[in-house]
Backbone as CSV, one residue per row, in Angstrom:
resi,resn,N_x,N_y,N_z,CA_x,CA_y,CA_z,C_x,C_y,C_z
1,MET,-0.810,-9.044,4.597,-1.929,-8.517,4.731,-2.489,-7.974,3.010
2,TYR,-3.622,-8.133,2.881,-3.834,-7.828,1.291,-4.822,-6.463,1.645
3,ASP,-4.626,-5.453,-0.233,-6.070,-4.455,-0.032,-7.009,-4.992,-1.145
4,ASN,-7.983,-4.728,-1.108,-9.226,-5.354,-1.977,-9.278,-6.090,-2.859
5,PHE,-7.661,-5.444,-3.764,-7.393,-6.145,-4.916,-6.219,-6.892,-5.267
6,GLY,-6.314,-7.620,-3.943,-5.399,-8.959,-3.584,-3.840,-8.188,-3.730
7,ASN,-3.312,-7.219,-3.444,-2.045,-6.752,-3.522,-1.856,-7.162,-2.060
8,ILE,-0.154,-7.488,-1.960,0.195,-7.789,-0.518,0.585,-6.496,-0.226
9,LEU,0.607,-6.109,1.012,0.659,-5.348,1.213,1.750,-5.172,2.560
10,LEU,1.992,-6.426,3.306,2.493,-6.828,4.570,2.545,-8.451,4.396
11,ILE,4.024,-8.415,5.013,4.338,-9.812,5.469,5.621,-9.700,6.771
12,LYS,4.556,-10.355,7.962,5.378,-10.884,8.818,5.470,-12.466,9.237
13,ASN,6.518,-12.750,9.260,7.235,-14.283,9.565,8.142,-14.347,10.299
14,ASP,8.254,-13.946,11.838,8.498,-14.152,12.748,8.405,-14.815,13.718
15,GLY,7.171,-16.008,13.230,7.299,-17.379,14.247,6.516,-16.881,15.262
16,SER,5.958,-15.620,15.701,5.448,-15.235,16.802,4.015,-15.942,16.924
17,THR,4.070,-15.994,18.243,1.939,-16.647,18.764,1.288,-15.299,18.913
18,ASN,1.681,-14.514,19.620,1.215,-12.704,19.523,1.753,-11.486,19.363
19,GLU,1.526,-11.028,18.115,1.702,-9.860,17.472,0.744,-9.056,16.765
20,ALA,0.786,-7.569,17.020,0.286,-6.501,17.080,1.052,-6.592,15.289
21,LEU,-0.361,-5.928,14.597,0.251,-4.953,13.736,0.108,-3.823,13.391
22,ASN,0.835,-2.715,13.004,0.834,-1.342,12.811,0.409,-0.886,11.421
23,ILE,-1.049,-0.362,11.621,-1.459,-0.251,10.090,-1.728,1.475,10.092
24,GLU,-1.051,1.846,11.363,-1.471,3.777,10.883,-1.165,4.217,9.633
25,HIS,-0.569,3.758,9.331,-0.109,4.105,7.650,-0.943,4.106,6.519
26,LEU,-2.065,2.868,6.733,-3.124,2.650,5.265,-3.868,3.374,5.726
27,PRO,-4.635,3.930,4.352,-5.568,4.338,4.457,-7.031,3.627,5.064
28,ALA,-8.118,4.470,5.519,-9.329,3.773,5.548,-9.794,2.436,4.520
29,GLY,-10.156,1.721,5.068,-10.641,0.915,3.740,-10.549,-0.738,4.890
30,MET,-11.026,-1.672,3.681,-11.398,-2.783,3.814,-9.509,-3.562,3.753
31,TYR,-9.180,-4.509,4.558,-8.189,-5.342,4.300,-8.431,-7.030,4.915
32,ILE,-7.810,-7.608,4.057,-7.940,-8.957,4.674,-6.588,-9.669,5.340
33,ILE,-6.242,-10.174,6.439,-5.221,-10.893,6.872,-5.077,-12.432,6.933
34,GLU,-4.152,-13.097,6.845,-3.658,-14.098,6.269,-2.899,-15.284,7.431
35,ILE,-3.853,-15.341,8.575,-2.511,-15.995,9.697,-2.379,-17.530,9.503
36,SER,-1.284,-17.853,9.279,-0.773,-19.683,9.283,-0.194,-20.133,9.702
37,ASN,0.068,-21.775,10.458,0.558,-22.190,10.628,0.944,-24.007,10.110
38,GLU,1.783,-24.782,10.478,1.961,-25.393,9.867,0.632,-26.528,9.506
39,ARG,-0.747,-26.208,9.843,-1.648,-27.132,10.018,-3.017,-26.730,8.884
40,GLN,-3.105,-25.002,9.333,-3.735,-24.343,8.781,-3.524,-22.551,8.306
41,ILE,-4.832,-22.203,7.524,-4.766,-21.285,7.082,-5.793,-20.527,7.327
42,ILE,-5.983,-19.471,7.796,-7.077,-18.677,8.826,-6.591,-17.137,7.919
43,SER,-8.371,-16.800,7.138,-7.989,-15.290,6.360,-9.231,-14.792,7.458
44,LYS,-9.097,-13.313,7.401,-10.286,-12.503,8.301,-10.013,-11.370,7.301
45,LYS,-11.235,-10.896,7.362,-11.634,-9.198,6.893,-11.301,-8.685,8.093
46,ILE,-10.489,-6.603,7.922,-11.069,-6.316,8.837,-10.944,-4.831,8.432
47,ILE,-12.200,-3.992,9.008,-11.900,-2.492,8.522,-11.298,-1.040,9.014
48,LYS,-10.476,-0.781,8.630,-9.802,0.589,9.227,-11.117,2.100,8.841
49,GLN,-10.831,2.691,9.690,-12.710,3.289,9.558,-11.332,4.818,9.746
């Protein structure tokens, strides 16, 4: 997970196919989540209010 400035905030590499991320400690704002496997990388924006 990255912030608006490209700083890495959270890394999870457990190989799970169904994972929840706890972002309670992060302030409100926009973040980018990057999900990857051996074939593709998907980036999604999320907004925490």
